[in-house]
C-alpha positions in Angstrom: 0.0 0.0 0.0 2.7 2.4 0.9 4.5 1.8 -2.3 1.4 2.3 -4.3 0.7 5.6 -2.5 4.3 6.8 -3.2 4.0 5.9 -6.9 0.8 7.7 -7.1 2.3 10.9 -5.6 5.3 10.8 -7.9 3.1 10.5 -11.0 1.0 13.4 -9.8 4.1 15.6 -9.2 5.5 14.9 -12.7 2.2 15.7 -14.4 2.0 19.0 -12.4 5.4 20.1 -13.5 4.6 19.3 -17.1 1.5 21.4 -16.9 3.3 24.3 -15.3 5.9 24.4 -18.1 3.2 24.3 -20.7 1.3 27.3 -19.0 4.5 29.4 -18.8 5.2 29.1 -22.5 1.7 30.1 -23.3 1.9 33.2 -21.1 5.1 34.3 -22.8 3.5 34.0 -26.2 0.5 36.0 -25.0 2.8 38.7 -23.6 4.7 39.1 -26.9 1.5 39.3 -28.8 0.1 41.9 -26.5 3.3 44.0 -26.7 3.1 43.9 -30.5 -0.5 45.0 -30.5 0.3 47.8 -28.0 3.1 49.1 -30.3 0.7 49.1 -33.3 -1.9 50.8 -31.3 0.6 53.5 -30.2 1.7 54.2 -33.8 -1.9 54.5 -34.9 -2.6 56.9 -32.0 0.5 59.0 -33.1 -0.6 59.2 -36.7 -4.1 60.3 -35.6 -2.6 62.9 -33.2 -0.6 64.5 -36.1 -3.7 64.6 -38.3 -5.7 66.2 -35.5 -2.9 68.7 -34.7 -2.9 69.8 -38.4 -6.7 70.2 -38.3 -6.4 72.2 -35.1 -3.8 74.5 -36.5 -6.0 75.1 -39.6 -9.0 75.9 -37.3 -6.9 78.3 -35.3 -5.9 80.2 -38.4 -9.6 80.4 -39.4 -10.4 81.7 -36.0 -7.7 84.4 -36.3 -8.9 85.5 -39.7 -12.5 85.5 -38.4 -11.4 87.7 -35.5 -9.8 90.2 -37.9 -12.9 90.3 -39.9 -15.0 90.7 -36.8 -12.7 93.6 -35.7 -13.2 95.3 -39.1 -16.9 94.8 -39.0 -17.0 96.1 -35.5 -15.0 99.2 -36.5 -17.3 99.8 -39.4 -20.3 99.5 -37.1 -18.7 101.9 -34.7 -18.1 104.4 -37.5 -21.6 104.1 -38.6 -22.7 104.8 -35.0 -20.6 108.1 -34.7 -22.5 111.1 -33.8 -22.9 114.2 -35.9 -20.4 116.2 -33.8 -17.6 113.7 -34.5 -18.4 113.7 -38.2 -18.3 117.6 -38.2 -15.0 117.5 -36.4 -13.5 115.1 -38.9 -14.9 117.1 -41.8 -13.3 120.3 -40.4 -10.0 118.5 -40.2 -10.2 117.4 -43.8 -11.1 121.0 -44.8 -8.2 122.4 -42.9 -5.8 119.9 -44.5 -7.2 120.9 -47.9 -6.8 124.6 -47.2 -3.2 124.0 -46.1 -2.4 122.1 -49.3 -4.0 124.9 -51.4 -1.9 127.5 -49.5 1.3 125.5 -50.3 0.3 125.3 -53.9 -0.4 129.1 -54.0 3.0 129.8 -52.3 4.7 127.7 -54.9 2.9 129.5 -57.7 4.0 132.9 -56.3 7.6 131.8 -55.9 7.8 130.3 -59.4 5.5 132.9 -61.0 3.5 130.1 -62.5 -0.1 128.8 -62.6 -0.4 125.0 -61.9 -4.0 124.7 -60.7 -7.2 124.6 -62.7 -10.6 126.1 -61.8 -11.4 123.1 -59.5 -8.2 123.6 -57.4 -6.7 120.5 -59.0 -3.1 120.3 -60.0 -2.5 120.2 -63.7 0.6 118.1 -64.3 0.8 119.1 -68.0 0.8 122.8 -67.0 3.6 122.3 -64.6 5.8 120.5 -67.2 5.2 123.2 -69.8 6.0 126.0 -67.3 9.2 124.3 -66.1 10.2 123.8 -69.7 9.7 127.5 -70.3 11.8 128.3 -67.3 14.6 126.0 -68.5 14.6 127.7 -71.9 14.6 131.5 -71.0 14.2 134.2 -73.6 14.9 137.9 -73.8 12.2 140.4 -72.8 12.1 144.2 -72.8 11.9 146.0 -69.4 12.3 149.5 -68.1 15.4 149.6 -65.9 17.7 152.3 -64.4 21.0 152.4 -66.0 24.5 153.4 -64.7 23.7 157.0 -65.5 20.6 156.9 -63.2 18.3 157.3 -66.1 15.3 155.0 -66.9 15.9 153.2 -70.2 14.6 150.2 -72.1 16.8 147.0 -71.6 16.6 143.5 -73.1 16.7 141.3 -70.0 17.0 137.6 -69.5 16.7 135.5 -66.4 19.1 132.7 -66.0 18.3 130.8 -62.8 18.4 133.1 -59.8 20.2 135.9 -61.7 18.8 138.4 -64.2 21.0 140.1 -66.9 20.1 143.1 -69.0 21.6 144.9 -72.0 21.0 147.6 -74.5 23.1 149.4 -77.1 25.2 151.2 -74.5 25.8 148.9 -71.5 25.1 145.5 -70.0 25.2 144.1 -66.5 23.4 142.3 -63.7 19.9 143.5 -62.6 19.6 144.4 -58.9 16.2 144.7 -57.3 15.4 148.1 -55.7 14.2 148.5 -52.2 10.7 149.6 -51.3 9.3 148.7 -54.7 11.8 150.9 -56.5 12.7 150.3 -60.1 15.5 147.7 -60.5 18.9 148.9 -61.5 21.5 147.5 -63.9 24.9 147.1 -62.2 27.6 147.1 -64.9 30.3 144.4 -64.8 33.9 145.5 -65.0 36.2 142.7 -66.2 38.9 141.9 -68.7 36.3 140.2 -71.0 33.9 142.3 -73.0 30.6 141.4 -71.2 28.5 143.6 -73.6 29.7 141.7 -76.6 29.1 138.3 -74.9 25.5 139.4 -74.2 25.0 140.3 -77.8 26.3 136.9 -78.9 24.0 135.3 -76.4 21.0 137.1 -77.8 21.9 136.3 -81.4 23.1 132.7 -81.2 21.8 131.5 -77.8 25.3 130.5 -76.8 28.0 132.6 -75.0 30.2 132.9 -72.0 28.8 135.2 -69.3 29.7 136.1 -65.7 28.0 134.3 -62.9 27.9 135.7 -59.3 27.9 132.8 -56.8 26.7 135.1 -54.1 23.5 135.9 -56.1 24.2 139.7 -55.9 25.0 139.8 -52.2 28.7 140.6 -52.9 27.6 143.8 -54.7 25.3 144.7 -51.8 28.1 144.1 -49.3 30.5 146.3 -51.3 27.9 149.1 -51.2 27.6 148.9 -47.4 31.4 149.4 -46.8 31.7 152.8 -45.0 34.6 154.9 -43.8 35.4 155.4 -40.2 33.8 158.9 -40.1 30.6 157.5 -41.7 30.6 154.6 -39.2 30.9 157.1 -36.3 28.0 159.2 -37.8 25.8 156.1 -38.0 26.3 155.6 -34.2 24.4 158.9 -33.6 24.9 161.5 -30.9 26.3 159.3 -28.2 29.2 158.2 -30.3 30.8 161.7 -29.9 31.3 161.5 -26.1 32.6 157.9 -26.5 35.2 159.1 -29.0 36.1 162.0 -26.7 36.7 159.6 -23.8 38.8 157.4 -26.1 41.0 160.4 -27.1 41.4 161.5 -23.5 42.4 158.0 -22.4 44.8 157.7 -25.3 46.5 161.1 -24.7 46.9 160.4 -20.9 48.1 156.9 -21.5 50.8 158.1 -23.9 52.0 160.9 -21.5 52.0 158.6 -18.5 53.9 155.9 -20.4 56.5 158.4 -21.4 56.7 159.7 -17.8 57.0 156.2 -16.3 59.6 155.0 -18.8 61.8 157.9 -17.7 61.8 156.8 -14.0 65.3 156.1 -12.8 66.8 152.8 -11.9 67.4 152.4 -8.1 70.0 149.7 -8.3 73.0 152.0 -8.4 71.9 154.0 -5.4 71.0 150.8 -3.5 74.5 149.4 -4.0 76.0 152.7 -2.7 73.8 152.6 0.4 74.9 149.1 1.2 78.5 150.2 0.9 78.0 153.0 3.5 75.6 151.0 5.7 78.2 150.2 8.4 79.9 153.6 8.9 78.8 157.2 9.5 78.6 159.4 6.4 80.8 162.4 6.1 80.7 165.3 3.5 82.7 163.4 1.0 80.3 160.4 1.2 77.3 162.6 0.7 79.0 164.1 -2.4 79.5 160.6 -3.8 75.9 159.7 -3.1 74.5 162.8 -4.7 76.6 162.4 -7.8 74.5 161.5 -11.0 71.2 161.1 -9.1 67.7 161.7 -10.3 65.7 164.5 -8.4 63.6 161.8 -6.8 66.6 160.1 -5.2 68.4 163.4 -4.5 65.4 164.6 -2.4 65.7 161.5 -0.2 69.4 161.8 0.2 69.0 165.5 1.2 66.6 164.5 3.9 69.2 162.1 5.3 71.9 164.7 5.0 70.0 167.4 6.9 68.6 165.2 9.6 69.9 162.7 12.1 68.3 159.4 12.9 65.0 160.5 14.5 61.3 160.4 14.1 61.5 163.6 12.2 63.7 162.1 9.6 61.3 159.2 9.1 58.3 161.6 8.8 60.2 163.6 6.2 61.0 160.5 4.2 57.4 159.4 4.3 56.3 162.8 3.1 58.7 162.6 0.2 57.5 159.1 -0.7 53.9 160.3 -0.6 54.7 163.3 -2.8 56.4 161.1 -5.5 53.6 158.5 -5.3 50.9 161.2 -5.9 53.0 162.6 -8.8 53.4 159.1 -10.4 49.7 158.2 -10.0 48.4 161.5 -11.2 45.8 161.2 -14.0 45.8 157.4 -13.9 42.3 157.5 -12.5 41.2 159.3 -15.7 42.1 156.2 -17.7 40.1 153.9 -15.5 37.2 156.4 -15.4 37.1 156.4 -19.3 37.2 152.6 -19.2 34.2 152.5 -16.9 32.1 155.3 -18.5 32.6 154.3 -22.2 30.5 151.0 -22.1 27.8 152.8 -20.1 27.6 155.5 -22.8 27.5 152.7 -25.4 24.6 151.1 -23.6 22.8 154.4 -23.4 23.2 154.9 -27.1 21.9 151.4 -27.7 18.8 152.1 -25.6 18.2 155.4 -27.4 18.6 153.6 -30.8 16.1 150.9 -29.8 13.6 153.5 -28.7 14.0 155.2 -32.1 13.6 151.8 -33.8 10.4 151.0 -32.0 9.0 154.4 -32.9 9.7 153.7 -36.6 8.0 150.3 -36.2 5.0 152.0 -34.6 4.8 154.4 -37.6 5.7 152.2 -40.5 4.9 148.8 -39.1 7.2 145.7 -38.8 6.5 144.3 -42.2 9.8 145.4 -43.7 12.6 143.5 -41.9 15.2 146.0 -43.3 13.7 148.8 -41.2 14.0 146.8 -38.0 17.4 145.2 -38.6 18.9 148.5 -39.9 17.8 150.4 -36.8 19.1 147.7 -34.4 22.5 147.5 -36.2 22.9 151.3 -35.9 21.8 151.1 -32.2 24.5 148.5 -31.5 27.3 150.6 -33.0 27.6 152.7 -29.8 27.9 149.5 -27.7 30.6 148.3 -29.9 32.4 151.6 -29.7 32.1 151.7 -25.9 33.7 148.2 -25.6 36.4 149.1 -28.1 37.3 152.0 -25.8 36.9 150.3 -22.5 38.9 147.1 -23.1 42.2 148.8 -24.1 41.8 151.4 -21.4 41.4 148.8 -18.7 44.5 147.0 -20.0 46.6 150.1 -20.3 45.4 151.4 -16.9 46.3 148.1 -15.2 49.8 148.0 -16.8 50.6 151.6 -15.8 49.3 151.1 -12.3 51.4 148.0 -11.9 54.5 150.0 -13.0 53.8 152.7 -10.5 53.3 150.2 -7.7 56.5 148.4 -8.5 58.6 151.6 -8.6 56.9 152.9 -5.4 57.7 149.6 -3.6 61.4 149.8 -4.6 61.5 153.5 -3.5 60.0 152.6 -0.1 62.6 149.9 0.3 65.3 152.4 -0.6 64.0 154.9 1.9 63.9 152.3 4.6 67.6 151.7 4.1 68.4 155.4 4.0 66.6 156.0 7.3 69.2 153.8 9.0 72.3 155.6 7.8 74.2 157.7 10.4 75.8 161.2 9.8 79.3 161.6 11.2 80.1 164.2 13.9 82.4 166.0 11.5 79.5 166.5 9.2 77.3 167.8 12.0 80.0 170.3 13.1 80.5 171.4 9.5 76.8 172.1 9.3 
C-alpha cells in the first residue's frame, strides 16, 4: 500500500510540472502578442494625433482671420454709429488739410510765378511741365530799368536761374532789385572780358560765355555797405561823440604817463652805494658821492638824510617825500580807469536810445519790412561796440601803468627804509 501511494504521488508531481511548463510558454507567447498589439496601437494613435494637430492649426488660423474680420466689422459698425459732432470735427480736419495744401500750392505759384492749378483747385501736371520747360529755356524780354547814369531806359533782360541780366546798345550788367518797390537797376560788370559783346552773342546765337555771381548779388550789396570810419561814427548817432572824446582823453593820458614812467630812474646803483656805506657814519665826501649823478627823486631822499639825524622827524620827512612822489606818479591814472568805466555805459545808453527810435519807426511804418528793424538795431549796437572798443584797451593800459607805479613805489620805499638807518658823522654835523 505504501509503495502504491508513493508511486501515485510521484506520478501526480510529474504531471503537475509538465502542466506548469506548458502554461509558462503560453503566457510568454501571449505577452509578446500583447506587446506587438500595443506598439501598433501607439503608432496608430501618433498618426491620428498628427492629423488632429494639423486640423487644429487650420482651425486656429480660421479663428484668427475671423477675429480680424470681426474687428473690421465692429469698426465699421462703430463708425456708422458716430454722432454728428464727430463727423463735423472730422470734416473740419479734412477741410483744414485741404486749405493747407491749397496754400502750399499758392505759395509755390507765387515763388515760381506760375499757374499750376485749374478752376477746380486741382493740379494740372501738364501745365507744370510746360512752365518748367519755359523756365529752363529762358528768352529775352524788354523791361524799363535804371542804367548806370541813373536814367530810366529800355533794356533787353533775360533771367538765368536766380540771376537776371540786362543789356541795351550802350551797356550790359546784372539786374539788382530796388528797395521799397523801387525800379530795378543795372549794375555794370567791369572785367577783362567784354561782357557787352558776350551778351550780344547770347542774344543772337543763344550760346555765349557770361559772368556768374555765386553770391547771387550779395557781394555787390556788401561792397555798397562798406563805409569809412567817419561814416561809421556818424551812424552811431549823438552818443558816439562823447565815447570818442573819452577814447581820445584816455589815449593822450596813456601816452603821456607811459613816457613819464619810462623815464623813471633805476634804483639799483643807489641801492649798491647805500649798502656800501651802511656800516659807517657818512661824512661830507660820502654825501657828495651819493648825490653824484642822481635823479631828483633820489636826490630829495638823500638831502633828507643829509640834513637830519636818525630820529622820528627824519622818518616823517622820508614818508612825506614818498607820498609826494607817489601822488605825482599816480596823477591822471584815474582818468584812464574812469574812461574805461564810462565808455561802455555810454554805449549802452546809445543802444537804448537807438532801440527806442527803432520801436518808434516800427510803430509808424509797421514791422512788415525787416530791413527797417534790422537796420535800426544794427545802428543802435554801434555805440555799444564803440564803448567796448574804448573800455577794453583802457582797462589793460590802466592796469599796466598802475602796476608799473606800484613796482617803482615799492622799490622806492625799500630804498627809503635803508636810508633811514644811515648815520651822519660828527664832523659832518660840526660842518653844518
